[in-house]
N, CA, C and O atoms as a GROMACS GRO file, in nm:
protein
  316
    1MET      N    1   0.052  -0.176   0.020
    1MET     CA    2   0.012   0.012  -0.019
    1MET      C    3   0.102   0.090   0.003
    1MET      O    4   0.080   0.184  -0.072
    2ILE      N    5   0.204   0.112   0.069
    2ILE     CA    6   0.241   0.243   0.095
    2ILE      C    7   0.343   0.303  -0.044
    2ILE      O    8   0.392   0.415  -0.055
    3ALA      N    9   0.358   0.134  -0.183
    3ALA     CA   10   0.388   0.236  -0.307
    3ALA      C   11   0.300   0.270  -0.368
    3ALA      O   12   0.321   0.366  -0.442
    4VAL      N   13   0.177   0.215  -0.366
    4VAL     CA   14   0.053   0.337  -0.366
    4VAL      C   15   0.012   0.487  -0.368
    4VAL      O   16  -0.019   0.562  -0.460
    5HIS      N   17   0.022   0.503  -0.240
    5HIS     CA   18   0.081   0.620  -0.234
    5HIS      C   19   0.177   0.712  -0.238
    5HIS      O   20   0.176   0.827  -0.195
    6LEU      N   21   0.254   0.656  -0.289
    6LEU     CA   22   0.439   0.750  -0.278
    6LEU      C   23   0.379   0.769  -0.518
    6LEU      O   24   0.409   0.855  -0.601
    7ILE      N   25   0.293   0.640  -0.531
    7ILE     CA   26   0.229   0.689  -0.683
    7ILE      C   27   0.199   0.755  -0.728
    7ILE      O   28   0.225   0.816  -0.832
    8ALA      N   29   0.048   0.758  -0.555
    8ALA     CA   30  -0.009   0.883  -0.573
    8ALA      C   31  -0.021   1.025  -0.633
    8ALA      O   32  -0.059   1.086  -0.733
    9GLU      N   33   0.030   1.037  -0.521
    9GLU     CA   34   0.153   1.164  -0.444
    9GLU      C   35   0.246   1.212  -0.553
    9GLU      O   36   0.234   1.322  -0.606
   10ILE      N   37   0.328   1.134  -0.579
   10ILE     CA   38   0.465   1.155  -0.754
   10ILE      C   39   0.355   1.211  -0.875
   10ILE      O   40   0.363   1.299  -0.961
   11ALA      N   41   0.241   1.104  -0.831
   11ALA     CA   42   0.111   1.178  -1.010
   11ALA      C   43   0.019   1.303  -0.925
   11ALA      O   44  -0.088   1.315  -0.984
   12ALA      N   45   0.027   1.392  -0.813
   12ALA     CA   46  -0.061   1.500  -0.807
   12ALA      C   47   0.055   1.554  -0.831
   12ALA      O   48   0.097   1.488  -0.926
   13LEU      N   49   0.116   1.614  -0.811
   13LEU     CA   50   0.287   1.650  -0.821
   13LEU      C   51   0.264   1.650  -0.941
   13LEU      O   52   0.205   1.752  -0.976
   14VAL      N   53   0.282   1.588  -1.010
   14VAL     CA   54   0.276   1.592  -1.161
   14VAL      C   55   0.238   1.641  -1.239
   14VAL      O   56   0.278   1.728  -1.316
   15GLY      N   57   0.132   1.572  -1.222
   15GLY     CA   58  -0.022   1.626  -1.266
   15GLY      C   59  -0.027   1.764  -1.252
   15GLY      O   60  -0.092   1.790  -1.353
   16GLU      N   61   0.002   1.904  -1.183
   16GLU     CA   62   0.055   2.016  -1.228
   16GLU      C   63   0.116   2.068  -1.331
   16GLU      O   64   0.238   2.054  -1.332
   17PRO      N   65   0.067   2.126  -1.420
   17PRO     CA   66   0.143   2.192  -1.577
   17PRO      C   67   0.253   2.207  -1.524
   17PRO      O   68   0.353   2.136  -1.522
   18ALA      N   69   0.225   2.330  -1.472
   18ALA     CA   70   0.357   2.423  -1.429
   18ALA      C   71   0.497   2.360  -1.401
   18ALA      O   72   0.607   2.383  -1.452
   19ARG      N   73   0.447   2.250  -1.276
   19ARG     CA   74   0.573   2.132  -1.189
   19ARG      C   75   0.579   2.050  -1.304
   19ARG      O   76   0.685   1.991  -1.320
   20ALA      N   77   0.461   2.028  -1.415
   20ALA     CA   78   0.555   1.848  -1.483
   20ALA      C   79   0.605   1.978  -1.628
   20ALA      O   80   0.624   1.911  -1.729
   21THR      N   81   0.622   2.093  -1.650
   21THR     CA   82   0.688   2.165  -1.730
   21THR      C   83   0.887   2.233  -1.704
   21THR      O   84   0.986   2.248  -1.775
   22MET      N   85   0.844   2.254  -1.542
   22MET     CA   86   0.918   2.254  -1.460
   22MET      C   87   1.083   2.117  -1.496
   22MET      O   88   1.205   2.129  -1.514
   23LEU      N   89   0.986   2.007  -1.490
   23LEU     CA   90   1.089   1.839  -1.455
   23LEU      C   91   1.110   1.850  -1.582
   23LEU      O   92   1.218   1.794  -1.602
   24SER      N   93   1.050   1.909  -1.731
   24SER     CA   94   1.110   1.817  -1.820
   24SER      C   95   1.193   1.950  -1.865
   24SER      O   96   1.276   1.946  -1.956
   25ALA      N   97   1.171   2.038  -1.810
   25ALA     CA   98   1.311   2.130  -1.813
   25ALA      C   99   1.446   2.124  -1.759
   25ALA      O  100   1.549   2.192  -1.758
   26LEU      N  101   1.399   2.002  -1.711
   26LEU     CA  102   1.568   1.993  -1.562
   26LEU      C  103   1.586   1.856  -1.683
   26LEU      O  104   1.704   1.843  -1.716
   27LEU      N  105   1.501   1.766  -1.743
   27LEU     CA  106   1.590   1.622  -1.771
   27LEU      C  107   1.639   1.603  -1.853
   27LEU      O  108   1.636   1.495  -1.913
   28ASP      N  109   1.742   1.760  -1.905
   28ASP     CA  110   1.873   1.737  -1.962
   28ASP      C  111   1.936   1.693  -1.906
   28ASP      O  112   2.011   1.612  -1.961
   29GLY      N  113   1.947   1.716  -1.773
   29GLY     CA  114   2.077   1.673  -1.656
   29GLY      C  115   2.087   1.816  -1.562
   29GLY      O  116   2.090   1.807  -1.440
   30ARG      N  117   2.092   1.977  -1.644
   30ARG     CA  118   2.152   2.109  -1.628
   30ARG      C  119   2.003   2.076  -1.500
   30ARG      O  120   1.892   2.023  -1.505
   31ALA      N  121   2.117   2.169  -1.363
   31ALA     CA  122   2.050   2.226  -1.351
   31ALA      C  123   2.011   2.380  -1.273
   31ALA      O  124   2.084   2.422  -1.184
   32LEU      N  125   1.898   2.452  -1.315
   32LEU     CA  126   1.878   2.542  -1.360
   32LEU      C  127   1.828   2.657  -1.198
   32LEU      O  128   1.804   2.621  -1.083
   33THR      N  129   1.829   2.777  -1.252
   33THR     CA  130   1.723   2.907  -1.060
   33THR      C  131   1.622   2.850  -1.123
   33THR      O  132   1.598   2.784  -1.224
   34ALA      N  133   1.552   2.911  -1.003
   34ALA     CA  134   1.410   2.892  -1.032
   34ALA      C  135   1.362   3.013  -1.131
   34ALA      O  136   1.264   2.994  -1.204
   35SER      N  137   1.438   3.149  -1.134
   35SER     CA  138   1.422   3.234  -1.257
   35SER      C  139   1.406   3.192  -1.348
   35SER      O  140   1.315   3.249  -1.410
   36GLU      N  141   1.477   3.063  -1.431
   36GLU     CA  142   1.461   3.007  -1.538
   36GLU      C  143   1.365   2.874  -1.521
   36GLU      O  144   1.332   2.802  -1.615
   37LEU      N  145   1.349   2.866  -1.460
   37LEU     CA  146   1.247   2.750  -1.433
   37LEU      C  147   1.126   2.800  -1.451
   37LEU      O  148   1.040   2.747  -1.521
   38ALA      N  149   1.108   2.932  -1.370
   38ALA     CA  150   0.958   3.016  -1.405
   38ALA      C  151   0.993   3.053  -1.514
   38ALA      O  152   1.002   2.942  -1.566
   39TYR      N  153   1.020   3.119  -1.588
   39TYR     CA  154   1.030   3.145  -1.739
   39TYR      C  155   0.938   3.026  -1.838
   39TYR      O  156   0.837   3.028  -1.908
   40ALA      N  157   1.041   2.926  -1.794
   40ALA     CA  158   1.007   2.776  -1.900
   40ALA      C  159   0.853   2.758  -1.874
   40ALA      O  160   0.784   2.732  -1.972
   41ALA      N  161   0.774   2.774  -1.713
   41ALA     CA  162   0.645   2.669  -1.687
   41ALA      C  163   0.601   2.840  -1.709
   41ALA      O  164   0.511   2.850  -1.626
   42ARG      N  165   0.608   2.927  -1.750
   42ARG     CA  166   0.530   3.101  -1.710
   42ARG      C  167   0.418   3.118  -1.639
   42ARG      O  168   0.296   3.125  -1.654
   43VAL      N  169   0.558   3.126  -1.504
   43VAL     CA  170   0.520   3.128  -1.350
   43VAL      C  171   0.571   3.252  -1.307
   43VAL      O  172   0.655   3.307  -1.378
   44THR      N  173   0.543   3.294  -1.226
   44THR     CA  174   0.639   3.403  -1.145
   44THR      C  175   0.704   3.302  -1.087
   44THR      O  176   0.683   3.183  -1.065
   45PRO      N  177   0.810   3.400  -1.062
   45PRO     CA  178   0.972   3.300  -0.994
   45PRO      C  179   0.886   3.265  -0.861
   45PRO      O  180   0.866   3.144  -0.853
   46GLN      N  181   0.814   3.360  -0.725
   46GLN     CA  182   0.771   3.316  -0.646
   46GLN      C  183   0.674   3.208  -0.654
   46GLN      O  184   0.660   3.174  -0.537
   47THR      N  185   0.569   3.103  -0.756
   47THR     CA  186   0.507   3.022  -0.823
   47THR      C  187   0.550   2.932  -0.830
   47THR      O  188   0.509   2.822  -0.796
   48ALA      N  189   0.702   2.983  -0.907
   48ALA     CA  190   0.763   2.825  -0.930
   48ALA      C  191   0.825   2.876  -0.828
   48ALA      O  192   0.842   2.985  -0.882
   49SER      N  193   0.878   2.891  -0.712
   49SER     CA  194   0.994   2.857  -0.566
   49SER      C  195   0.881   2.757  -0.507
   49SER      O  196   0.928   2.657  -0.452
   50THR      N  197   0.714   2.771  -0.508
   50THR     CA  198   0.658   2.751  -0.419
   50THR      C  199   0.668   2.603  -0.460
   50THR      O  200   0.692   2.507  -0.387
   51HIS      N  201   0.636   2.606  -0.640
   51HIS     CA  202   0.636   2.430  -0.690
   51HIS      C  203   0.790   2.353  -0.637
   51HIS      O  204   0.792   2.236  -0.600
   52LEU      N  205   0.922   2.447  -0.642
   52LEU     CA  206   1.047   2.397  -0.609
   52LEU      C  207   1.023   2.311  -0.465
   52LEU      O  208   1.075   2.204  -0.435
   53ALA      N  209   0.924   2.396  -0.383
   53ALA     CA  210   0.963   2.334  -0.239
   53ALA      C  211   0.906   2.258  -0.227
   53ALA      O  212   0.948   2.194  -0.130
   54LYS      N  213   0.772   2.186  -0.296
   54LYS     CA  214   0.676   2.103  -0.272
   54LYS      C  215   0.812   1.941  -0.351
   54LYS      O  216   0.872   1.846  -0.301
   55LEU      N  217   0.798   1.997  -0.483
   55LEU     CA  218   0.872   1.918  -0.596
   55LEU      C  219   1.047   1.812  -0.440
   55LEU      O  220   1.072   1.692  -0.422
   56THR      N  221   1.103   1.919  -0.386
   56THR     CA  222   1.199   1.913  -0.334
   56THR      C  223   1.147   1.837  -0.251
   56THR      O  224   1.192   1.726  -0.279
   57GLU      N  225   1.046   1.823  -0.125
   57GLU     CA  226   0.998   1.780  -0.017
   57GLU      C  227   0.930   1.606  -0.055
   57GLU      O  228   0.906   1.503   0.008
   58ALA      N  229   0.922   1.651  -0.185
   58ALA     CA  230   0.886   1.469  -0.226
   58ALA      C  231   0.978   1.420  -0.262
   58ALA      O  232   0.966   1.299  -0.280
   59GLY      N  233   1.100   1.476  -0.288
   59GLY     CA  234   1.224   1.393  -0.302
   59GLY      C  235   1.281   1.357  -0.457
   59GLY      O  236   1.352   1.262  -0.488
   60LEU      N  237   1.229   1.463  -0.545
   60LEU     CA  238   1.222   1.477  -0.688
   60LEU      C  239   1.387   1.573  -0.698
   60LEU      O  240   1.503   1.540  -0.725
   61VAL      N  241   1.352   1.641  -0.679
   61VAL     CA  242   1.483   1.755  -0.688
   61VAL      C  243   1.525   1.741  -0.553
   61VAL      O  244   1.460   1.712  -0.452
   62SER      N  245   1.681   1.776  -0.575
   62SER     CA  246   1.784   1.860  -0.495
   62SER      C  247   1.819   1.999  -0.564
   62SER      O  248   1.795   2.030  -0.681
   63SER      N  249   1.896   2.094  -0.442
   63SER     CA  250   1.907   2.216  -0.477
   63SER      C  251   2.068   2.264  -0.431
   63SER      O  252   2.101   2.227  -0.318
   64ILE      N  253   2.173   2.343  -0.511
   64ILE     CA  254   2.267   2.344  -0.398
   64ILE      C  255   2.246   2.460  -0.459
   64ILE      O  256   2.172   2.487  -0.553
   65ARG      N  257   2.356   2.559  -0.362
   65ARG     CA  258   2.361   2.725  -0.372
   65ARG      C  259   2.490   2.715  -0.416
   65ARG      O  260   2.576   2.632  -0.385
   66ASP      N  261   2.496   2.833  -0.508
   66ASP     CA  262   2.664   2.867  -0.554
   66ASP      C  263   2.645   2.988  -0.553
   66ASP      O  264   2.599   3.024  -0.662
   67GLY      N  265   2.667   3.122  -0.434
   67GLY     CA  266   2.722   3.201  -0.433
   67GLY      C  267   2.570   3.290  -0.396
   67GLY      O  268   2.505   3.298  -0.292
   68ARG      N  269   2.553   3.348  -0.527
   68ARG     CA  270   2.434   3.394  -0.488
   68ARG      C  271   2.343   3.331  -0.534
   68ARG      O  272   2.235   3.385  -0.508
   69HIS      N  273   2.327   3.194  -0.621
   69HIS     CA  274   2.238   3.169  -0.689
   69HIS      C  275   2.220   3.017  -0.589
   69HIS      O  276   2.288   2.969  -0.499
   70ARG      N  277   2.089   2.971  -0.659
   70ARG     CA  278   2.054   2.816  -0.609
   70ARG      C  279   2.010   2.772  -0.773
   70ARG      O  280   1.948   2.818  -0.869
   71TYR      N  281   2.091   2.643  -0.730
   71TYR     CA  282   2.029   2.542  -0.894
   71TYR      C  283   1.946   2.458  -0.800
   71TYR      O  284   1.946   2.436  -0.679
   72SER      N  285   1.878   2.420  -0.902
   72SER     CA  286   1.820   2.327  -0.897
   72SER      C  287   1.770   2.245  -1.023
   72SER      O  288   1.715   2.279  -1.127
   73GLY      N  289   1.833   2.057  -0.943
   73GLY     CA  290   1.790   1.964  -1.066
   73GLY      C  291   1.724   1.848  -1.001
   73GLY      O  292   1.691   1.833  -0.884
   74LEU      N  293   1.716   1.795  -1.068
   74LEU     CA  294   1.619   1.638  -1.075
   74LEU      C  295   1.679   1.555  -0.937
   74LEU      O  296   1.801   1.564  -0.930
   75ARG      N  297   1.639   1.506  -0.867
   75ARG     CA  298   1.762   1.409  -0.794
   75ARG      C  299   1.756   1.306  -0.836
   75ARG      O  300   1.654   1.251  -0.879
   76ARG      N  301   1.890   1.254  -0.831
   76ARG     CA  302   1.982   1.111  -0.854
   76ARG      C  303   1.922   1.005  -0.755
   76ARG      O  304   1.903   1.017  -0.634
   77ARG      N  305   1.902   0.916  -0.823
   77ARG     CA  306   1.842   0.811  -0.725
   77ARG      C  307   1.933   0.664  -0.778
   77ARG      O  308   1.940   0.596  -0.880
   78LYS      N  309   1.984   0.664  -0.665
   78LYS     CA  310   2.065   0.461  -0.672
   78LYS      C  311   1.942   0.352  -0.703
   78LYS      O  312   1.832   0.392  -0.667
   79LEU      N  313   1.945   0.269  -0.742
   79LEU     CA  314   1.855   0.069  -0.751
   79LEU      C  315   1.905   0.016  -0.704
   79LEU      O  316   1.876  -0.103  -0.693
   0.00000   0.00000   0.00000
């Protein structure tokens, strides 16, 4: 049953068009800033940050800080 809940949670996250677009922008392996992801998803940077927080909490995205900037990318998992 736990796997079913995880699948449902991920589906709900990805089902939101802006989040799906942001995840698609990260598929090439690059890490992008919230502003870059906001532009790709056609949302405000504040909205992108909210979406990134939800994706990070679910373990789909991780971020690193480089100077003033924070870059987000798909989280890599070992199977």
